[in-house]
N, CA, C and O atoms as CSV, one atom per row, in Angstrom:
chain,resi,resn,atom,element,x,y,z
A,1,UNK,N,N,0.855,-1.172,0.000
A,1,UNK,CA,C,0.000,0.000,0.000
A,1,UNK,C,C,0.897,1.229,0.000
A,1,UNK,O,O,1.683,1.432,0.925
A,2,UNK,N,N,0.781,2.024,-1.009
A,2,UNK,CA,C,1.666,3.175,-1.157
A,2,UNK,C,C,1.104,4.443,-0.543
A,2,UNK,O,O,1.854,5.343,-0.165
A,3,UNK,N,N,-0.181,4.512,-0.447
A,3,UNK,CA,C,-0.804,5.664,0.197
A,3,UNK,C,C,-1.508,5.181,1.441
A,3,UNK,O,O,-1.556,3.979,1.703
A,4,UNK,N,N,-2.049,6.095,2.204
A,4,UNK,CA,C,-2.657,5.647,3.440
A,4,UNK,C,C,-3.800,6.515,3.905
A,4,UNK,O,O,-4.583,7.037,3.111
A,5,UNK,N,N,-3.873,6.650,5.183
A,5,UNK,CA,C,-4.960,7.360,5.830
A,5,UNK,C,C,-4.937,8.850,5.521
A,5,UNK,O,O,-5.986,9.464,5.326
A,6,UNK,N,N,-3.745,9.431,5.478
A,6,UNK,CA,C,-3.615,10.872,5.235
A,6,UNK,C,C,-3.108,11.100,3.827
A,6,UNK,O,O,-1.970,10.758,3.505
A,7,UNK,N,N,-3.950,11.675,2.991
A,7,UNK,CA,C,-3.573,11.912,1.599
A,7,UNK,C,C,-4.303,13.157,1.077
A,7,UNK,O,O,-5.293,13.044,0.354
A,8,UNK,N,N,-3.808,14.341,1.447
A,8,UNK,CA,C,-4.447,15.570,0.978
A,8,UNK,C,C,-4.496,15.601,-0.550
A,8,UNK,O,O,-3.560,15.166,-1.221
A,9,UNK,N,N,-5.575,16.109,-1.075
A,9,UNK,CA,C,-5.717,16.197,-2.515
A,9,UNK,C,C,-6.392,14.997,-3.152
A,9,UNK,O,O,-6.782,15.053,-4.318
A,10,UNK,N,N,-6.534,13.920,-2.410
A,10,UNK,CA,C,-7.219,12.741,-2.944
A,10,UNK,C,C,-8.710,13.055,-3.048
A,10,UNK,O,O,-9.253,13.743,-2.184
A,11,UNK,N,N,-9.377,12.564,-4.085
A,11,UNK,CA,C,-10.808,12.854,-4.253
A,11,UNK,C,C,-11.683,12.431,-3.072
A,11,UNK,O,O,-12.741,13.019,-2.850
A,12,UNK,N,N,-11.261,11.427,-2.319
A,12,UNK,CA,C,-12.060,10.955,-1.187
A,12,UNK,C,C,-11.579,11.498,0.156
A,12,UNK,O,O,-12.087,11.094,1.202
A,13,UNK,N,N,-10.615,12.400,0.138
A,13,UNK,CA,C,-10.103,12.977,1.381
A,13,UNK,C,C,-11.062,14.051,1.888
A,13,UNK,O,O,-11.708,14.751,1.108
A,14,UNK,N,N,-11.139,14.161,3.213
A,14,UNK,CA,C,-11.974,15.212,3.787
A,14,UNK,C,C,-11.206,16.527,3.796
A,14,UNK,O,O,-10.102,16.612,3.259
A,15,UNK,N,N,-11.792,17.549,4.407
A,15,UNK,CA,C,-11.177,18.877,4.398
A,15,UNK,C,C,-9.849,18.930,5.147
A,15,UNK,O,O,-9.071,19.866,4.965
A,16,UNK,N,N,-9.585,17.929,5.991
A,16,UNK,CA,C,-8.321,17.874,6.731
A,16,UNK,C,C,-7.297,16.966,6.063
A,16,UNK,O,O,-6.176,16.836,6.553
A,17,UNK,N,N,-7.667,16.340,4.956
A,17,UNK,CA,C,-6.738,15.497,4.217
A,17,UNK,C,C,-6.807,14.018,4.535
A,17,UNK,O,O,-6.010,13.238,4.014
A,18,UNK,N,N,-7.750,13.614,5.385
A,18,UNK,CA,C,-7.869,12.206,5.747
A,18,UNK,C,C,-8.813,11.491,4.792
A,18,UNK,O,O,-9.881,12.002,4.457
A,19,UNK,N,N,-8.402,10.299,4.357
A,19,UNK,CA,C,-9.202,9.513,3.418
A,19,UNK,C,C,-10.401,8.903,4.122
A,19,UNK,O,O,-10.245,8.066,5.011
A,20,UNK,N,N,-11.585,9.315,3.731
A,20,UNK,CA,C,-12.816,8.790,4.338
A,20,UNK,C,C,-13.004,7.314,4.044
A,20,UNK,O,O,-13.496,6.572,4.894
A,21,UNK,N,N,-12.617,6.875,2.849
A,21,UNK,CA,C,-12.788,5.459,2.510
A,21,UNK,C,C,-11.919,4.572,3.389
A,21,UNK,O,O,-12.353,3.500,3.813
A,22,UNK,N,N,-10.699,5.010,3.663
A,22,UNK,CA,C,-9.789,4.220,4.507
A,22,UNK,C,C,-10.292,4.210,5.949
A,22,UNK,O,O,-10.254,3.174,6.613
A,23,UNK,N,N,-10.758,5.353,6.431
A,23,UNK,CA,C,-11.290,5.417,7.793
A,23,UNK,C,C,-12.459,4.450,7.948
A,23,UNK,O,O,-12.551,3.741,8.951
A,24,UNK,N,N,-13.351,4.417,6.962
A,24,UNK,CA,C,-14.497,3.500,7.019
A,24,UNK,C,C,-14.053,2.042,7.034
A,24,UNK,O,O,-14.611,1.235,7.777
A,25,UNK,N,N,-13.064,1.696,6.227
A,25,UNK,CA,C,-12.571,0.315,6.199
A,25,UNK,C,C,-11.911,-0.077,7.512
A,25,UNK,O,O,-12.093,-1.199,7.986
A,26,UNK,N,N,-11.150,0.828,8.100
A,26,UNK,CA,C,-10.494,0.548,9.377
A,26,UNK,C,C,-11.548,0.336,10.462
A,26,UNK,O,O,-11.406,-0.550,11.305
A,27,UNK,N,N,-12.589,1.137,10.440
A,27,UNK,CA,C,-13.676,0.959,11.419
A,27,UNK,C,C,-14.338,-0.402,11.258
A,27,UNK,O,O,-14.660,-1.057,12.250
A,28,UNK,N,N,-14.544,-0.831,10.018
A,28,UNK,CA,C,-15.146,-2.148,9.772
A,28,UNK,C,C,-14.288,-3.269,10.341
A,28,UNK,O,O,-14.808,-4.297,10.775
A,29,UNK,N,N,-12.975,-3.069,10.338
A,29,UNK,CA,C,-12.070,-4.084,10.876
A,29,UNK,C,C,-12.038,-4.082,12.399
A,29,UNK,O,O,-11.503,-5.006,13.011
A,30,UNK,N,N,-12.607,-3.051,13.011
A,30,UNK,CA,C,-12.652,-2.969,14.460
A,30,UNK,C,C,-11.408,-2.364,15.077
A,30,UNK,O,O,-11.194,-2.484,16.284
A,31,UNK,N,N,-10.587,-1.717,14.271
A,31,UNK,CA,C,-9.383,-1.069,14.794
A,31,UNK,C,C,-9.794,0.237,15.444
A,31,UNK,O,O,-10.572,1.007,14.882
A,32,UNK,N,N,-9.262,0.481,16.643
A,32,UNK,CA,C,-9.602,1.735,17.314
A,32,UNK,C,C,-8.358,2.498,17.707
A,32,UNK,O,O,-8.454,3.581,18.284
């Protein structure tokens, strides 16, 4: 995996640069 949770400029990143899709997947895995 070359990119990760923080990726400003990505189409799915929020206003702070965090990838919403990755956050959702991590939550599904139960990681806290």
